[in-house]
N, C-alpha and C positions, 0 to 999 in steps of 0.2 A: 144474250138478247139485247138488240138496240133500245135506247132509249124510245117511248114514244114522240117526243120532242124532236128525234133524227125524221120520222116518218111525216109529224108537221114540215118540217122545212122543205123536204123533198116533194111534198106535193105543193108546197108554195112555190117551189122553183117550175114545176111541170106547169102549173097554173098561168106562171107569170111570167113565161118564157117568151111570148112575145106580145105581153099585154102588160101595161103598169100595173103597180098595186098603190091601192091607198095610204095615205099617211098612216093612218090608223092603224090599218090589218098590218104595216109592216112593225109600226111601234109595239103593237100587242105580242107578236110574233117573238120579237127582238127582247122583251121583257122576261117573255115565257123561259125564251133561250138562257137568257142572263141568269136566272133563278135555277136552271139545271147546272148549268157552270159553275157558280157560286157554289154548289151543292156537291159537287161530285169532282172536281177541280182543287185539290187541296191547298196548292201553291199559291192558284189565282184568288182563291176567297181569302187567303191570308193579307194579300197584295190590296186586295178590296176594302179590308178590314183598315188596314192602314191608312187607306183613302179616307175611311169613315162612311163606307159607300154599302149599303145592305140591299138587297132584294125589294124589302117593304118601304127602303125609303125612296124609290125612283118611281117615275111617272113619265120619265121620255128615254129614249135610246140614245140621244145624246149625253146623259150624263152616265153612261154606262164606260166604268174605266178602262182605258186600254194598255195593255202590257206593250212595253217597247218591241219592237222587233228584234233587239239583240237579246230577249228572254231566250228567243229559240235556241240560242248558241249556249247558254248557261243551266237551263231547266228543261226536264220534261214535264210538258204543259198538255196533260191528257185527262180527260173526263172517264176515262176507262184504265185498267190496267196495261202497261205497256207490254206485258206478255200476250196480248190479244191483240195486239198490232197486225195489220194486214198490209200495210206498207209504212214505210219510212222516206217521204222525199228529204234533202238535204241540200242547204245553200251552195253556192259553187264556191265560196270562200277566196275569191279571186280580187277582191279590192284590196287595196294599199294598207288599208286599217285592218282588216282581215286577216292578214298575213304578219305573224309576230315569230321572230327566232325561225323562219325557215317552216313552221307549221302552221297551214290554214286553220283557223278556227270557224266550225262549221254550223250553221243551225239544222235543227231536225225538226221537222212535222210529223208528226204520226197519225198514222189514220188507221181507227178500228172499221169501217167500212168505206169503200168508194163509191159506193152507189150516189151520193151527193155530190161528191165531186165531178164524178162524170156528166150528171146531170147538170151541174151548174155551166158545162163545157159547150155543150149541144146549139143550145138556141141562141145564143149569143154570138157563136161563131156563124152560126148559118145566116142569122141577119145582120150583121157588120161585116162578115169576108167575103161570103159565098155571093149575098145576093140573088139568090135562084141560079146561079150561073152553074155548068158543068164544066170541070176543069182537068188538065193533068197536073198531078200534086208533084212539086220539086222541092223536098226538102235539104236546106243549108245548114243543117244542125244533126244531132246523132239521134238515132231511135232509143227507144227505152232499152233494147236489147243492148246497144252498146253505152248506155248510161242509166242504169236501172235505178238511181236514187234522185234523178233529175225530173222534176214536176212537170218543166217543160218538155222533155223529150215525152212523158207519159201521155200528154195532153196531146202532142202530134202521133203519138199512137192512136190514142181514140179519134182524132179526127180521121187519120189515114184510113181507120178500119171502116168507119161510119158512113164518110162520106167520098172516099176514093175507092171504097171496096178492097182495102190492102193492096192496092196498086202504085200507090205512091213512092217515089225513089228518094232515098236517102244517100246524101254525097258527104257526111262527115262521119267516118269511119276511125275509130281509135283515135278519137280527137283530131285527125287529121283532115280538112275539108278538100275534096277532088275538085277542084275548081276546072281544069283540061275536060274531065268526063262530064262535069254537068253542061260546061260550053257545047260541048261537041252533041249532046244529047238536046240542048235547046234548037241547036241549028237545025236539025231533022226533025223537030216537034213541028207538026201541023194542027195539032189542036190550043185552044185557050188553054195559058197556062197559070198557075197559081204557085207564084214563088213562097216558102215560107222558110224565115233567116232570122238570126239573131243581128243585128245593127253591126256588130264587129266583124261576122262571117259575110255578110253582104257588102260590106266597103272593103273585105279582100275581093271578093270576087269582082266587083266593079274595077279595082284597082289590076286585076287579070285581065280584063278586057281593055283597059286602056295600055296595058303593057303589051298584048297581041293586036292593038288598033282595031278593035271588034266592034262592030256597031249591030246589035240584033233590032227586029223587026218582029217582035212577038204578035202573035193573032190578036185582032182586037178584039177589046174585052179582056185580055190577061191582065192580072191582079198580082198585088204584091202584098204579104202582113211580114211587119219585121218586128222585133220584140229586144229587151233584154240590155240595150246600152252599149255601151264599151268599155266599162268596170275598170277604165286607166289602163287598158291595155294596149290602148294607140290614140292618136291625135284625134280626139272626138270632133266629130264637124256638126253644123245644125241639121236638124232633121229635114228642113226644107229641102238645104242644098243636097242631103242623101238623095231625096224624091227627085232632085231635080236631074242628078245623074245617073237614076233609074229611069227616068223619061230618054236621056240622051244616049244611055247604053244598051238599053232593052226595050225602050219603046213603050213601056208602062206610063201612063200618063200621072201627074201627081194626084190628080183625083181617085185613082184607083190603088193609091196606097195607103194603105192600113197599117197603125200602130198599135200594137197590144203592151199593154201594163199589167203585170201580172209579179208575184213574188212568192216565195216558196214557203213563207208565212199566211199565205192566205189562199184561198180555194176556190177563188171565181177571177176572172180577168174584166178589166176595162178596155174599150178601144176607142181610137179617133180616126179620122177618114183626112187626108191630105194636109197633115201636121194640124188640125182643129184641136176642139177640146176633147178630153176623153170623157165619156160616157158611161154610167153605171146600168147595170141589169137591177132589175126590180128588188133583187134580195140583197144587194149593197150599198151603201151611204159613204161617200168621201165627206171628210172635214178638212178644214186648215184651220191649225192651232198656233196659238201665240205661244212660242217656247217660255216667255218670259213670265206669262200669267196662267198658260194650262187653258186657257178658255179660246173659245173658236172665233176666229178672227174673220172681219166685215166682209161684203163679197169684193173681190178683187185684191185685197191687202194679202202680202207675202208672209207664209208660215211654214210649218210642217205639217206634211199631209197624215191624216189619219183615218184609217178605214174603219168600217161595223159591216163585216162579211158575214152572215146569217149561215153561208155553207161551213164554215167553220165551227160544226157543231161538236167535233170532239177536243177541240184544244181551247181558244179562247176567240171570240168572233169581233173583239176589237183590239185593233192593234196599230200602235203607234210608231210612225216610219221614221227615218233621218231625212227622208226625200225633200225639198224645198218646192213648194207648187203656190198657188192660190187659184180659186174659182172663178171660172171664165165663162159667160153664157149660163147653160145649163149644164156644164162640168167641170173639169177642171185641167190645169196644165201644169207639167212637172218642169220644174226649173233647174235643178239639178240636185247636189248631196249636201249637208248642213255642214257647218266647221262644227268641230267638237263642242264647242260649247255652249251653242246653240242646242244641239242634240241633249246635252246634261241638262240643260235647262226643263225639259218637258219630262227629264223622267226622274228627278230628285226621290220621289215617294220610291219609284223602284231600287234606287241606289242604296236608299236606307234599309229598303226589303233585304236586299242582298246581305248589307250588314248585319241586320239581324236573326237572316238564316244562316249564317257562318258560324 
C-alpha cells in the first residue's frame, strides 16, 4: 500500500499540470513529503541528521538537504523495501568520469509505483512540446523494449502510447540508429512531424544528411524535441548551432526546437524552446548553489544546479547535481559539467556520511 503523501503529490500534479501553484501550497506539500522521506528513507535520514536538519526545524523547502546525484550510484535510496520495486531506471554510465577500469558505474532509481512518474510526464509534454498539434512521431532513440532500464525510453513509450496511439516509429534498435531508414520515411512523410532524439543521435542524423547532401522540407509546423547532451562521445556543439542545422537540413525553424532536461535521478522534466531558459512544472523548483558555501547563488550568478522534485516520492525529492548553471529570467540555463573540486565542495557532508557508513 502506498503512503498517503503519494496520493497528495499525484493530486497536486494533476491539479497543476496546466496551472501554476502558489508558493505556500508547494512549500506545505514539500515539507510534508520531507517529513515522510526523513521517516521512511533510513539512509537519507542519517544524511539529514549529519546536516543537523530535522523536519521539526524546517520552515522553507529551500532548506531541505539535497542528496548528491552520485549517491544513486552508491546507495539504494528508497522509502520502501526494494523488494517491492515496480521498476528500476539506471543511468547510462557513459561519461568519462563514470567509467573506471572498463566498468561503468551506473546509478539506480527505484520506483514502488509509476503513477506519479507517468502523471509528471503528460501535461508538461503536451504544453511545451505538442502545443496542441497533431504529428507523426519519429523517435531517434530506443524504445523501452530495447532499453528497459532507461527512464528516457520509458518516457518516450508513455508519450507514444498516449499522444501517438502507439503508432510512433523508433529508429534506434539494439543500440544502433538507422539513419537511412529514417531519411527515407521522412522523404515520404506528408504529415507534420515531431522528431524526438538525443542530441548525440540528432547530430549523427544531421551528419548523415550532410553526407547525402540531403535537404528536407518537412511540413510547416513540424517540431523537434532533443535531450540528453553529448556525454563526451563526440565534439559537442552549441545548442543554437544544432538548431540552425535543423533549420537548414530539416526545415524545422529554431523556434520549433525544444530541449528537454531530465535526469534518471529525477522523475520530472524541464523544457526550453529555441535555446531559451529551462522552465519548471509546478511541482519542481530549481536552485543554483555556490559549491564553496552551499548557499543559494544570487540570480544570474553561476553555481551548481539543485532540483527539488515532488514527483520523487519514493526516493529523495532534493537532488544536488554536478551540472553548472545559472538562473536566467524565469528559468535557468545549463552551462556544462563541474570540475571535480567544484562538485566535491558541494557534497562534503555526503563524503563524511559515506566514511561514517563504511
